[in-house]
C-alpha positions in Angstrom: 0.0 0.0 0.0 2.9 2.3 -0.5 1.4 4.0 -3.5 -0.8 7.0 -2.3 -3.1 6.2 -5.1 -4.1 2.9 -3.5 -4.8 4.5 -0.1 -7.6 6.8 -1.4 -9.6 3.9 -2.7 -13.0 5.4 -2.6 -14.7 8.6 -3.5 -15.6 10.4 -0.3 -19.4 11.4 -0.1 -20.0 14.2 2.5 -23.8 13.3 2.4 -25.3 10.3 4.0 -27.6 7.6 2.3 -30.3 10.1 2.0 -29.7 10.4 -1.7 -32.4 8.4 -3.5 -31.7 9.3 -7.1 -30.1 6.7 -9.2 -28.1 9.5 -11.0 -26.5 10.3 -7.6 -25.4 6.8 -7.2 -23.7 6.6 -10.7 -21.8 9.8 -10.3 -19.7 8.2 -7.5 -16.3 6.4 -7.9 -15.6 7.5 -11.5 -12.1 8.9 -10.9 -8.7 7.3 -10.9 -7.7 5.5 -7.7 -11.2 4.5 -6.6 -12.1 0.9 -5.9 -14.4 0.6 -8.8 -15.1 3.0 -11.6 -18.9 3.2 -11.3 -20.4 1.3 -14.2 -23.8 2.3 -15.5 -26.8 0.9 -13.9 -27.6 -1.0 -17.1 -24.3 -2.8 -17.2 -24.9 -4.6 -13.9 -21.3 -5.7 -13.8 -18.6 -5.1 -11.1 -18.2 -8.6 -9.8 -17.5 -11.0 -12.7 -20.7 -12.8 -13.5 -22.8 -13.5 -16.5 -25.3 -11.0 -17.7 -28.8 -12.1 -17.2 -31.8 -10.6 -19.0 -35.3 -10.8 -17.7 -36.1 -13.4 -20.3 -33.0 -15.5 -19.1 -34.2 -15.2 -15.5 -37.5 -16.8 -16.3 -35.5 -19.8 -17.5 -32.7 -19.8 -14.9 -34.3 -18.3 -11.7 -36.8 -15.4 -11.2 -34.5 -13.3 -9.0 -30.9 -12.2 -9.4 -28.9 -10.0 -7.0 -25.6 -8.3 -7.0 -23.6 -6.2 -4.5 -21.1 -3.8 -5.9 -20.1 -0.1 -6.3 -18.7 0.7 -2.9 -18.8 4.3 -1.7 -17.4 6.0 1.4 -19.7 8.3 3.2 -18.3 10.9 5.8 -20.9 12.2 8.2 -20.4 14.4 11.3 -20.6 11.5 13.6 -19.2 8.6 11.7 -17.7 7.4 8.4 -18.8 4.3 6.7 -18.8 2.3 3.4 -22.1 1.6 1.5 -22.6 -0.8 -1.4 -25.0 -0.7 -4.2 -27.6 -3.6 -4.2 -29.2 -4.3 -7.5 -32.0 -6.8 -7.9 -33.4 -8.2 -11.2 -36.6 -10.2 -10.9 -39.9 -11.2 -12.5 -41.6 -11.8 -9.2 -45.0 -9.9 -8.8 -44.2 -8.9 -5.0 -41.5 -6.7 -6.3 -42.4 -3.0 -7.3 -40.3 -3.3 -10.5 -38.2 -5.7 -12.5 -35.1 -3.9 -11.5 -34.6 -2.4 -7.9 -31.5 -0.4 -7.0 -30.7 0.6 -3.3 -27.7 1.3 -1.2 -26.8 -0.7 1.9 -24.1 -0.7 4.5 -22.7 -3.6 6.5 -24.9 -2.9 9.5 -28.0 -3.2 7.2 -26.9 -6.7 6.1 -26.5 -7.5 9.8 -30.1 -6.4 10.4 -31.3 -8.6 7.6 -29.4 -11.6 8.9 -30.6 -11.2 12.4 -34.2 -10.8 11.1 -33.9 -14.0 9.2 -32.6 -16.0 12.2 -35.4 -14.5 14.3 -38.2 -15.3 11.9 -36.9 -18.5 10.4 -35.0 -20.2 13.3 -35.2 -23.7 11.8 -33.7 -22.6 8.4 -30.0 -22.6 7.6 -29.3 -18.8 7.3 -26.1 -18.2 5.2 -23.3 -16.4 7.1 -22.2 -12.8 6.8 -18.5 -11.9 6.6 -17.2 -11.4 10.1 -16.8 -7.9 11.6 -13.4 -6.5 11.1 -10.6 -7.3 13.6 -8.7 -4.4 15.5 -6.0 -4.6 12.8 -8.6 -4.6 9.9 -10.4 -1.7 11.7 -7.3 0.5 11.2 -7.3 -0.5 7.6 -11.0 -0.8 6.9 -10.9 1.6 4.0 -8.2 -0.2 2.1 -8.9 -1.5 -1.3 -8.3 -5.2 -0.4 -10.5 -5.1 2.7 -13.4 -3.5 0.9 -13.2 -5.7 -2.1 -13.2 -8.8 0.1 -16.1 -7.7 2.2 -18.1 -6.7 -1.0 -17.5 -10.2 -2.5 -18.7 -11.9 0.7 -21.8 -9.7 1.0 -22.6 -10.5 -2.6 -22.1 -14.2 -1.8 -24.5 -13.9 1.2 -27.2 -12.1 -0.8 -27.0 -14.6 -3.6 -27.3 -17.5 -1.3 -30.4 -15.8 0.4 -32.0 -15.0 -3.1 -31.5 -18.6 -4.3 -33.3 -20.1 -1.3 -37.0 -20.7 -2.0 -38.0 -19.8 1.4 -35.6 -17.1 2.6 -36.0 -15.2 -0.7 -39.8 -14.6 -0.1 -39.3 -13.4 3.4 -40.8 -9.9 3.9 -37.6 -8.5 5.5 -35.6 -9.7 2.4 -38.1 -8.0 0.1 -37.7 -4.7 2.2 -34.0 -5.0 2.2 -33.8 -5.3 -1.6 -36.5 -2.7 -2.5 -37.0 -0.1 0.2 -35.6 3.4 -0.1 -33.7 4.9 2.7 -36.6 6.5 4.7 -38.8 3.4 4.4 -36.0 1.1 5.2 -35.0 3.2 8.3 -38.6 2.8 9.6 -38.4 -1.0 9.3 -35.1 -1.1 11.1 -36.5 0.9 14.0 -38.7 -2.2 14.9 -35.6 -4.1 15.7 -35.3 -5.2 19.4 -34.0 -2.6 21.9 -30.6 -3.0 23.6 -32.4 -4.3 26.8 -34.4 -6.9 24.8 -31.2 -8.0 23.1 -29.4 -8.4 26.6 -32.4 -10.4 27.8 -32.3 -12.5 24.7 -28.5 -13.2 25.1 -29.1 -14.3 28.7 -32.1 -16.5 27.4 -29.8 -18.1 24.9 -27.2 -18.8 27.4 -29.7 -20.5 29.6 -31.0 -22.4 26.7 -27.5 -23.6 25.7 -27.0 -24.9 29.3 -30.4 -26.7 29.0 -29.5 -28.2 25.7 -26.2 -29.5 27.2 -28.0 -31.1 30.0 -30.5 -32.7 27.7 -27.9 -34.0 25.2 -29.1 -37.6 26.0 -32.3 -36.7 24.0 -30.7 -35.9 20.8 -32.3 -37.2 17.7 -30.0 -39.8 16.1 -30.7 -38.5 12.5 -29.6 -35.1 13.3 -26.8 -36.2 15.7 -25.3 -38.1 12.8 -25.4 -35.0 10.6 -24.0 -32.9 13.5 -21.0 -35.3 13.8 -20.5 -34.9 10.1 -20.5 -31.2 10.3 -17.9 -31.2 13.1 -15.7 -33.4 11.1 -16.0 -31.3 8.1 -15.2 -28.2 10.1 -12.1 -29.8 11.5 -10.8 -30.9 8.0 -11.5 -27.5 6.3 -10.0 -25.7 9.4 -6.9 -27.8 8.9 -6.8 -27.0 5.3 -7.1 -23.3 5.8 -4.5 -23.3 8.5 -1.9 -25.1 6.2 -2.9 -22.8 3.4 -2.2 -19.8 5.6 1.3 -21.2 6.3 2.0 -22.0 2.7 1.0 -18.4 1.7 3.7 -17.1 4.2 6.3 -19.4 2.9 5.6 -18.4 -0.6 5.8 -14.8 0.1 9.3 -15.5 1.6 10.1 -17.5 -1.6 9.3 -14.6 -3.9 11.5 -12.3 -1.8 14.5 -14.7 -1.8 13.9 -15.5 -5.6 14.2 -11.8 -6.6 17.3 -11.7 -4.4 18.8 -14.7 -6.1 18.1 -13.1 -9.5 19.9 -9.9 -8.4 22.8 -12.0 -7.2 23.1 -13.8 -10.6 23.1 -10.6 -12.5 25.9 -9.2 -10.3 27.9 -12.5 -10.8 27.5 -12.3 -14.5 29.5 -8.9 -14.5 32.5 -11.0 -13.4 32.1 -14.0 -15.8 32.2 -12.6 -19.4 32.6 -16.1 -20.8 29.4 -17.4 -19.3 27.7 -14.0 -18.9 24.9 -14.8 -21.3 24.0 -18.1 -19.6 24.0 -16.5 -16.2 21.7 -13.7 -17.2 19.3 -16.1 -19.0 19.0 -18.1 -15.7 18.6 -14.8 -13.7 15.8 -13.8 -16.2 14.0 -17.2 -15.7 14.3 -17.0 -11.9 13.0 -13.4 -11.9 10.1 -14.4 -14.3 9.2 -17.4 -12.1 9.2 -15.1 -9.0 7.0 -12.8 -10.8 4.5 -15.5 -11.7 4.6 -16.8 -8.2 3.8 -13.3 -7.0 0.7 -13.1 -9.3 -0.4 -16.5 -7.9 0.1 -15.1 -4.4 -2.1 -12.1 -5.2 -4.9 -14.4 -6.3 -4.3 -16.7 -3.4 -4.5 -13.6 -1.0 -7.9 -12.5 -2.3 -9.2 -15.9 -2.5 -7.9 -16.6 1.0 -9.4 -13.4 2.4 -12.7 -13.2 0.6 -14.3 -16.5 -0.1 -13.2 -20.1 -0.2 -12.3 -22.0 3.0 -12.7 -19.1 5.4 -16.1 -18.5 4.1 -17.0 -22.3 4.4 -16.0 -22.3 8.0 -18.5 -19.5 8.7 -21.1 -21.5 6.7 -20.5 -24.6 8.8 -21.0 -22.6 12.0 -24.2 -21.3 10.6 -25.3 -24.9 10.1 -24.2 -25.8 13.6 -26.3 -22.9 14.9 -29.5 -24.1 13.4 -28.9 -27.5 14.6 -28.5 -26.1 18.1 -31.8 -24.3 17.7 -33.4 -27.5 16.7 -31.9 -29.2 19.8 -33.5 -26.4 22.0 -36.9 -27.4 20.8 -36.1 -31.0 21.2 -34.9 -30.3 24.8 -38.1 -28.3 25.4 -40.3 -31.1 24.2 -38.5 -33.7 26.3 -38.8 -31.6 29.4 -42.5 -30.9 28.8 -43.1 -34.7 28.2 -41.2 -35.7 31.4 -43.2 -33.2 33.4 -46.4 -34.4 32.0 -45.6 -38.0 32.6 -44.7 -37.2 36.3 -47.9 -35.2 36.9 -50.1 -37.9 35.2 -48.6 -40.5 37.5 -49.0 -38.4 40.6 -52.7 -37.8 39.7 -53.3 -41.6 39.2 -51.6 -42.3 42.6 -53.8 -39.8 44.4 -57.0 -41.0 42.7 -56.2 -44.6 43.6 -55.4 -43.7 47.2 -58.9 -42.2 47.5 -60.5 -45.4 46.2 -58.7 -47.7 48.7 -60.9 -48.9 51.6 -59.8 -48.2 55.1 -58.2 -51.1 57.0 -60.5 -51.6 60.2 -58.4 -54.7 61.3 -55.7 -52.2 62.7 -57.6 -49.6 64.8 -54.5 -48.7 66.7 -52.8 -47.6 63.6 -55.7 -45.8 62.1 -55.5 -42.0 61.8 -57.7 -39.7 63.7 -60.8 -38.1 62.1 -59.2 -34.6 62.0 -56.0 -36.1 60.4 -58.0 -38.0 57.8 -59.9 -34.8 57.0 -56.7 -32.9 56.5 -55.2 -35.7 54.4 -58.3 -35.7 52.2 -58.4 -32.0 51.9 -54.7 -31.8 50.8 -55.1 -34.6 48.3 -58.3 -32.9 46.8 -56.4 -29.5 46.5 -53.5 -31.4 44.8 -55.9 -33.3 42.4 -57.6 -30.1 41.6 -54.3 -28.3 40.6 -53.2 -31.4 38.6 -56.5 -31.4 36.7 -55.7 -27.8 35.6 -52.0 -28.4 34.9 -52.2 -31.6 32.9 -54.4 -30.3 30.1 -52.2 -27.1 29.9 -49.1 -29.3 29.7 -50.8 -31.6 27.1 -51.6 -28.6 25.0 -48.0 -27.2 25.3 -46.6 -30.6 24.4 -48.8 -30.9 21.3 -47.7 -27.3 20.2 -44.1 -28.1 20.9 -44.4 -31.3 19.0 -45.8 -29.5 16.0 -43.1 -27.0 16.3 -40.4 -29.7 16.5 -41.7 -31.6 13.5 -41.8 -28.4 11.5 -38.3 -27.7 12.5 -37.1 -31.2 11.5 -38.9 -30.9 8.1 -37.3 -27.6 7.6 -33.8 -28.8 8.5 -34.1 -32.0 6.3 -35.0 -29.8 3.3 -32.3 -27.3 3.9 -29.6 -29.9 4.7 -30.3 -31.5 1.4 -30.0 -28.1 -0.4 -26.8 -27.4 1.6 -25.2 -30.7 0.8 -25.6 -30.2 -3.0 -24.5 -26.5 -2.6 -21.5 -27.5 -0.6 -20.5 -30.2 -3.1 -20.7 -27.8 -6.1 -18.9 -24.9 -4.3 -16.0 -27.0 -2.9 -15.5 -28.7 -6.2 -15.3 -25.2 -7.9 -12.9 -24.0 -5.3 -10.5 -27.0 -5.6 -10.7 -27.1 -9.4 -9.8 -23.3 -9.4 -6.8 -24.0 -7.2 -5.8 -26.8 -9.6 -6.1 -24.5 -12.7 -4.1 -21.7 -11.0 -1.3 -24.2 -10.2 -1.3 -25.7 -13.7 -1.1 -22.2 -15.2 1.8 -21.1 -12.8 3.8 -24.3 -13.5 3.2 -24.2 -17.3 4.4 -20.7 -17.6 7.4 -21.4 -15.2 8.2 -24.3 -17.5 8.1 -22.1 -20.5 10.5 -19.6 -18.8 13.1 -22.4 -18.1 12.6 -24.0 -21.5 13.4 -20.6 -22.9 16.8 -20.7 -21.2 17.6 -24.0 -22.7 16.6 -22.9 -26.3 18.8 -19.8 -26.0 21.7 -21.7 -24.9 21.5 -24.2 -27.8 
């Protein structure tokens, strides 16, 4: 980031998101040094993707989203980055076939939270993590903004491709509402006190789930074990990739130093000067190719593949945990109902037992019999009220659990297919990059041999 041009990566807007005109959006980011030279609205192109006309969408899918065109806003109280969100669709619930709005990261967080809140038994795709302290200091850098933009685009595409998430009312508001209307919707979010209470409630539920682990459904426990193993494997892959990235950076530095040393040596060896310089050129060329590979690997490492999938697996773990909460609630209600039913039966049978006149010495007094009978009657009356309530709660919880199970089965099947396709693309892209690198490196060294001959 030594070049001053790379530091000022965004056009600074002194106004907030109150601008609603499309022409205001397209005037941004058109000068040299910006992250993205603002394309026209019609081009719909900033992140590489195939163009899709409305006719194509009817064949492929009926909604298509894109996140691009970042812009920096400077307000008196804060500075932030907003992104253009463009939606093309043929759905009747949308006001137009093309909707264009601007959203910032906190708006995406609001949408994600609303989806979790309204659809707790669905797999909600992950958002990019909030920046670390180091990233916070560099949150306006070109690399950071492009990585975040790519992940936000990936999140929204996953939501739009989901048959249930995409029709959620909050998603439609997010994609279509202008700033004033969207701000009103956001104001309905829970207050800080409610969020704190919810956090405490979640902690309590996590403890309850842990204590009720013996009640896990075997079907979902098997999938949970698979998810944990997958997370471990991908995490290992990602850690090794990070180490290799560091080692390759060191290799590029040393290769350039090696090339410089060879050029210096060539000055002292006139007889083989040409050969030494050819080797030096091949080493330098290979180092440059390696550097290009590193740049691609850096952006991929920081913006999508394995890091992103670790977050995605976490999202799957969270929905499994939410299902387990419902299972734990169902089990606790069932156990409580069973205990109260058994107690009621015991008290009812006790009232029906004849008194034993053969043992008058042990027989209770009239006053104690009256007190005992009164206590049993009070308890029976309370149980008669509690048991129907518990039965109703258990039936509702059972319905909730079956709904969650059905949702999860459907989403897990979709996720398995999506994961297979995505991981296959990631690995094939790595293979293509490596083949291109080694092929070009081989060409450089073969050039040395041909020049020597």
